[in-house]
C-alpha positions as CSV (number, residue, x, y, z in Angstrom):
1,M,-17.0,-29.8,18.8
2,A,-15.2,-28.0,16.0
3,A,-14.2,-31.3,14.3
4,V,-17.7,-32.5,14.4
5,R,-19.0,-29.2,13.0
6,L,-16.5,-29.4,10.1
7,S,-17.5,-32.9,9.2
8,L,-21.2,-32.2,9.2
9,L,-21.4,-28.9,7.3
10,S,-24.0,-30.2,5.0
11,S,-26.2,-31.7,7.6
12,H,-29.4,-30.1,8.9
13,F,-30.1,-31.2,12.5
14,P,-33.6,-31.1,13.8
15,S,-34.2,-27.8,15.5
16,S,-36.8,-25.4,16.9
17,K,-37.5,-22.3,14.8
18,D,-39.2,-19.0,15.3
19,K,-42.0,-19.1,12.8
20,S,-41.5,-15.3,12.1
21,Q,-38.0,-16.0,10.7
22,S,-37.6,-14.3,7.3
23,S,-36.1,-15.9,4.2
24,K,-34.1,-12.8,3.5
25,N,-30.6,-12.2,5.0
26,P,-29.1,-8.8,4.0
27,A,-25.4,-8.5,5.0
28,F,-22.7,-5.8,5.0
29,V,-20.0,-7.4,2.9
30,L,-16.3,-6.4,2.5
31,H,-15.4,-7.5,-1.0
32,S,-11.9,-6.1,-1.2
33,V,-10.0,-3.1,0.3
34,K,-12.3,-0.1,0.6
35,N,-15.0,-2.0,-1.4
36,V,-18.2,-2.7,0.7
37,S,-21.9,-3.3,-0.1
38,I,-25.1,-4.5,1.3
39,E,-26.2,-7.7,-0.4
40,E,-28.3,-10.8,0.3
41,H,-26.5,-13.8,1.9
42,P,-27.8,-17.3,2.0
43,I,-29.5,-18.6,5.2
44,R,-27.5,-21.7,5.9
45,P,-28.9,-24.6,8.0
46,L,-27.6,-25.3,11.5
47,R,-24.4,-27.2,11.3
48,D,-24.4,-28.8,14.7
49,P,-27.0,-29.8,17.3
50,Y,-25.6,-27.2,19.7
51,D,-25.8,-24.3,17.2
52,V,-28.2,-21.4,17.3
53,R,-29.4,-18.8,14.8
54,L,-29.6,-15.2,16.0
55,H,-31.4,-12.2,14.7
56,I,-28.7,-9.6,15.2
57,A,-30.0,-6.6,17.2
58,H,-27.0,-4.2,17.4
59,T,-23.4,-4.2,16.3
60,G,-20.7,-1.8,17.4
61,I,-17.9,-0.9,15.0
62,C,-14.4,-1.9,16.2
63,G,-11.1,-0.6,14.9
64,S,-10.3,-4.0,13.5
65,D,-13.4,-3.8,11.2
66,V,-12.1,-0.5,9.9
67,H,-8.6,-1.9,9.6
68,Y,-9.7,-4.7,7.3
69,W,-11.9,-2.3,5.3
70,Q,-9.0,0.1,4.7
71,R,-6.0,-2.2,4.6
72,G,-7.3,-5.7,4.0
73,R,-5.2,-7.3,6.7
74,I,-4.1,-7.4,10.4
75,G,-0.9,-9.3,10.9
76,N,-1.3,-12.8,9.3
77,F,-5.0,-12.4,8.8
78,I,-5.4,-11.4,5.2
79,L,-8.5,-10.6,3.2
80,N,-8.4,-13.0,0.2
81,S,-12.2,-13.4,-0.3
82,P,-15.3,-11.4,0.6
83,I,-16.4,-11.5,4.3
84,V,-19.3,-10.0,6.3
85,L,-18.0,-7.4,8.7
86,G,-18.8,-6.9,12.4
87,H,-18.2,-8.8,15.6
88,E,-19.4,-6.6,18.5
89,S,-23.0,-7.8,18.6
90,S,-26.1,-8.8,20.5
91,G,-29.1,-10.7,19.2
92,I,-32.3,-12.6,19.7
93,V,-32.4,-16.4,19.4
94,V,-34.7,-17.5,16.6
95,E,-33.6,-21.1,16.1
96,V,-31.9,-23.7,18.3
97,G,-30.3,-27.1,17.6
98,E,-31.8,-30.1,19.2
99,K,-29.2,-30.3,22.0
100,V,-29.2,-26.7,23.0
101,K,-30.1,-26.2,26.7
102,N,-28.6,-22.9,27.8
103,V,-30.7,-20.6,25.6
104,K,-34.2,-20.8,24.0
105,I,-36.0,-19.0,21.2
106,G,-36.7,-15.4,22.2
107,D,-33.8,-15.1,24.5
108,R,-31.8,-11.9,24.3
109,V,-28.1,-12.6,24.2
110,A,-24.6,-11.0,24.1
111,V,-22.6,-12.8,21.5
112,E,-19.0,-13.8,22.0
113,P,-17.7,-13.7,18.4
114,G,-15.0,-16.3,18.5
115,V,-15.6,-20.1,18.8
116,P,-12.4,-22.1,19.3
117,C,-11.6,-25.7,18.5
118,R,-12.0,-26.7,22.2
119,H,-9.4,-29.5,21.8
120,C,-5.9,-27.9,21.5
121,D,-3.6,-27.3,24.4
122,Y,-4.5,-23.6,24.4
123,C,-8.2,-24.3,24.7
124,R,-7.8,-27.0,27.3
125,R,-6.0,-24.6,29.6
126,G,-8.5,-21.8,29.1
127,S,-6.4,-19.6,26.8
128,Y,-8.7,-20.1,23.8
129,N,-7.8,-16.7,22.5
130,L,-4.6,-18.4,21.2
131,C,-6.4,-21.3,19.5
132,P,-5.1,-21.5,15.9
133,D,-8.5,-22.9,14.7
134,T,-10.8,-20.3,16.2
135,V,-13.7,-19.2,14.0
136,F,-13.8,-15.5,14.8
137,A,-16.4,-13.3,13.3
138,A,-15.1,-10.9,10.6
139,T,-11.6,-12.2,10.7
140,P,-10.7,-13.6,7.3
141,P,-11.9,-15.9,6.0
142,H,-14.9,-16.0,8.4
143,D,-18.1,-14.0,8.1
144,G,-19.0,-11.5,10.8
145,T,-22.3,-10.4,12.4
146,L,-23.4,-7.5,10.3
147,A,-26.2,-9.4,8.8
148,K,-29.8,-10.1,9.7
149,Y,-29.0,-13.6,10.9
150,Y,-25.9,-15.1,12.4
151,L,-25.1,-18.7,13.1
152,T,-23.0,-19.6,16.1
153,S,-22.5,-22.0,19.0
154,S,-25.0,-21.8,21.8
155,D,-22.4,-21.8,24.6
156,Y,-20.9,-18.6,23.2
157,C,-24.2,-16.8,23.7
158,Y,-24.8,-15.2,27.1
159,P,-28.4,-14.3,28.1
160,I,-28.7,-10.8,29.4
161,P,-31.0,-9.6,32.2
162,E,-34.3,-7.9,31.4
163,H,-33.0,-4.5,32.6
164,M,-30.1,-4.5,30.1
165,S,-30.8,-3.2,26.6
166,L,-29.6,-5.2,23.5
167,E,-27.4,-2.2,22.7
168,E,-25.6,-2.7,26.0
169,G,-25.4,-6.4,25.2
170,A,-23.5,-5.7,22.0
171,L,-21.0,-3.5,23.9
172,C,-20.2,-6.4,26.3
173,E,-17.6,-7.4,23.6
174,P,-15.3,-4.4,24.1
175,V,-15.8,-4.7,27.8
176,A,-14.6,-8.3,27.6
177,V,-11.5,-7.0,25.8
178,A,-10.9,-4.6,28.7
179,V,-11.5,-7.4,31.2
180,Q,-8.8,-9.5,29.5
181,I,-6.4,-6.6,29.5
182,C,-6.9,-6.2,33.2
183,K,-6.6,-10.0,33.7
184,V,-3.2,-10.2,32.0
185,G,-2.1,-7.1,33.8
186,D,-3.0,-8.7,37.1
187,V,-4.8,-5.5,38.0
188,R,-5.7,-5.5,41.8
189,P,-7.3,-3.3,44.4
190,G,-5.2,-0.4,45.6
191,Q,-3.0,-0.1,42.6
192,T,-2.2,2.9,40.4
193,V,-2.7,2.3,36.7
194,V,-1.9,4.6,33.8
195,V,-3.8,4.0,30.6
196,F,-2.5,5.4,27.3
197,G,-5.4,6.1,25.0
198,C,-9.0,7.3,25.7
199,G,-10.7,5.6,22.8
200,P,-13.3,2.9,23.6
201,I,-10.8,0.3,24.7
202,G,-8.8,2.7,26.8
203,L,-11.9,4.2,28.4
204,L,-13.3,0.7,29.2
205,S,-9.9,-0.4,30.6
206,Q,-10.1,2.6,32.9
207,A,-13.6,1.7,33.9
208,V,-12.8,-1.9,34.6
209,C,-9.8,-0.8,36.7
210,K,-12.1,1.3,38.8
211,A,-14.6,-1.5,39.1
212,Y,-11.6,-3.6,40.4
213,A,-11.0,-0.9,43.2
214,C,-7.8,0.5,41.8
215,K,-6.7,3.5,43.9
216,R,-5.8,5.8,41.0
217,V,-6.5,5.5,37.3
218,I,-4.9,8.1,35.0
219,G,-5.8,8.5,31.3
220,V,-3.4,9.8,28.7
221,D,-4.4,11.1,25.3
222,I,-3.5,13.9,22.8
223,R,-7.1,14.9,22.3
224,K,-8.5,17.2,25.0
225,G,-12.1,16.2,24.2
226,R,-11.3,12.6,24.9
227,L,-9.6,13.5,28.1
228,D,-12.5,15.6,29.3
229,F,-14.8,12.7,28.6
230,A,-12.5,10.2,30.3
231,Q,-12.5,12.2,33.5
232,T,-16.3,12.1,33.7
233,F,-16.4,8.4,32.7
234,A,-13.9,6.6,34.9
235,A,-10.4,8.2,35.1
236,D,-9.4,9.9,38.3
237,E,-7.0,12.2,36.5
238,V,-5.9,12.8,32.9
239,F,-2.8,14.0,31.1
240,E,-2.3,15.6,27.7
241,P,1.3,15.4,26.6
242,P,2.8,18.7,25.3
243,K,3.9,19.0,21.8
244,R,7.4,17.8,21.1
245,P,9.9,20.7,20.5
246,E,11.6,20.4,17.1
247,T,15.0,20.5,18.7
248,V,14.4,17.3,20.7
249,E,14.5,13.8,19.2
250,E,11.3,11.7,19.7
251,P,12.8,8.9,21.8
252,D,14.4,11.5,24.2
253,W,11.1,13.5,24.3
254,N,9.1,10.4,25.1
255,E,11.4,9.7,28.1
256,Q,10.9,13.3,29.2
257,V,7.1,12.9,29.0
258,A,7.3,9.9,31.2
259,E,9.1,12.0,33.8
260,M,6.5,14.7,33.4
261,I,3.7,12.2,34.3
262,K,5.6,10.9,37.3
263,T,6.2,14.4,38.6
264,Q,2.7,15.9,37.9
265,F,0.9,13.0,39.6
266,G,3.4,12.2,42.3
267,L,4.0,8.6,41.1
268,G,7.5,8.2,42.5
269,E,9.2,5.5,40.4
270,G,6.0,5.0,38.4
271,P,2.6,3.3,38.4
272,D,2.0,-0.4,39.2
273,V,0.5,-1.1,35.8
274,V,0.8,0.6,32.4
275,I,-1.9,-0.2,29.8
276,E,-1.0,0.9,26.3
277,A,-4.3,1.1,24.2
278,T,-3.2,3.2,21.2
279,G,-0.5,1.2,19.3
280,A,1.4,4.6,18.8
281,E,5.1,4.3,19.0
282,S,5.4,7.4,21.2
283,C,3.0,5.9,23.7
284,I,4.8,2.6,23.8
285,Q,8.1,4.3,24.4
286,T,6.7,6.6,27.1
287,G,4.9,3.7,28.8
288,I,8.1,1.7,29.1
289,H,9.9,4.6,30.6
290,L,7.0,5.4,32.9
291,A,6.4,1.9,34.4
292,K,8.0,1.3,37.8
293,K,10.8,-1.3,38.4
294,G,9.3,-4.7,38.5
295,G,6.0,-3.3,37.3
296,T,3.6,-4.5,34.6
297,Y,3.2,-3.2,31.0
298,V,0.3,-4.4,28.9
299,Q,0.3,-3.9,25.2
300,A,-3.3,-3.8,23.9
301,G,-3.2,-1.2,21.1
302,M,-2.2,-2.2,17.6
303,G,-0.6,0.3,15.2
304,K,2.5,-0.2,13.0
305,E,3.6,-3.8,12.8
306,N,7.2,-2.8,13.8
307,V,8.2,0.0,16.2
308,N,11.3,1.3,17.9
309,F,11.2,-0.2,21.3
310,P,13.3,0.8,24.4
311,I,14.3,-2.8,25.1
312,T,17.3,-1.9,27.4
313,M,15.0,0.1,29.7
314,A,12.5,-2.7,29.8
315,L,15.2,-5.2,30.8
316,L,16.8,-2.9,33.3
317,K,13.5,-2.4,35.0
318,D,12.7,-6.1,35.0
319,L,9.3,-5.3,33.6
320,R,6.5,-7.9,33.3
321,F,5.5,-7.4,29.6
322,R,2.3,-8.8,28.4
323,G,0.4,-8.7,25.2
324,S,-3.4,-8.8,25.3
325,I,-5.6,-10.2,22.5
326,R,-9.4,-10.9,22.6
327,Y,-10.5,-12.7,25.8
328,T,-10.0,-15.9,27.7
329,E,-12.0,-18.1,30.1
330,G,-14.5,-16.2,32.2
331,C,-14.0,-12.7,30.6
332,Y,-17.3,-12.6,28.7
333,P,-19.5,-13.6,31.6
334,R,-17.7,-11.1,33.8
335,A,-18.2,-8.4,31.2
336,V,-21.9,-9.0,31.1
337,D,-22.0,-8.8,34.9
338,L,-20.1,-5.5,35.0
339,V,-22.5,-4.0,32.5
340,A,-25.6,-5.5,34.2
341,S,-24.5,-4.2,37.6
342,G,-23.9,-0.7,36.3
343,K,-20.2,-0.7,37.3
344,V,-19.4,-0.1,33.6
345,D,-21.8,2.3,32.0
346,V,-21.4,1.4,28.3
347,K,-24.4,3.6,27.2
348,R,-22.4,6.7,27.7
349,L,-19.8,5.6,25.2
350,V,-22.3,5.5,22.3
351,S,-21.9,8.8,20.4
352,H,-23.5,7.8,17.0
353,R,-26.3,5.4,16.1
354,Y,-27.1,4.3,12.5
355,K,-29.7,2.0,10.8
356,F,-28.4,-1.1,9.1
357,E,-29.0,0.5,5.7
358,Q,-26.6,3.3,6.8
359,A,-23.7,0.9,7.5
360,Q,-21.4,2.6,5.0
361,E,-22.0,6.0,6.6
362,A,-21.4,4.5,10.0
363,F,-18.0,3.2,8.9
364,N,-17.1,6.6,7.4
365,T,-17.9,8.2,10.7
366,V,-15.5,6.0,12.5
367,L,-12.8,6.5,9.8
368,G,-13.3,10.3,10.0
369,G,-12.3,10.3,13.7
370,A,-14.1,13.5,14.6
371,P,-13.6,14.7,18.2
372,D,-17.1,13.8,19.1
373,V,-16.9,10.2,17.9
374,V,-16.4,7.6,20.6
375,K,-18.5,4.5,19.8
376,V,-20.6,4.0,16.7
377,V,-23.4,1.4,16.8
378,I,-25.4,0.0,13.9
379,E,-29.0,-1.2,14.5
380,G,-29.8,-4.7,13.1
381,V,-32.1,-5.3,10.2
382,Q,-35.7,-4.6,11.2
383,A,-37.7,-5.8,8.2
């Protein structure tokens, strides 16, 4: 449908509207690096008969939002013009195109923030996270969800059950990321998994592993507060690496830390799966040394674009190395099911809540990285 949508940008298809829909659309806009403001955005007509308009209810702040705000780029995605930030959202349907059948006005939905072309080889095989023409919220040059209204494709909206809150609906996005991580890692019942990082994605990866009946899940982090939380959230055990002695080079120390983990938890040659959710070079190196021969290593964290990588060890161990980005076929519905069933309790992750008018303060809270900050959520525009 992407080709149709592009060819009909100026068309306004017949649609059903919520009569209470406001003519104002405040949005949190990133103009340039470290330059943000709240301003009015136009309310554009539906572009396609399968489009819907949502009144955004809640939006979680992701590390990628902060990355664009502070650096203006992630890899080849570069901020060259203003964009609306935000992509972890839920909302209420306020307008539907004439051919929409899966949702109706008033439905509460979790919003998958990337709509692919649907036609390329990647899309046709279900790996639409690799589609080169994906319109992904808050990834330059596309606007995100931190506005009163957001326009998207109806089939990327997932109705949530009555017992689920809209805040939980917004947090289905990072859960879907964790589902994808476990999918590419081929995580299975009875396995032992070590997860580097106890931030939101690391914590949710641990929770999904437990939901998938892994025998042991071990969380690794350098912050004791995060480790304490992880052990009450999903991890069976946790590990805080000791500080590196000045007399030991970092690559050697990271190899030693891997041996410490194996010894302390009786892992023998290593865990079945290592999930790296920090992007830190030290964790990447330790993870490769930690993984068992023939095991799986999943790189989910993004840090420096280039790191020193123990490639010889990865080869000698015959590791199955996978990167994980966004989500693929089936991940979002499964995320909604995991949250709805209570198997993943996303409510416990929310440490800070802000009104829409406090968006700048909310972003500053994430950037500050205080020990008590886990997940920050911004409430949608109420007026």
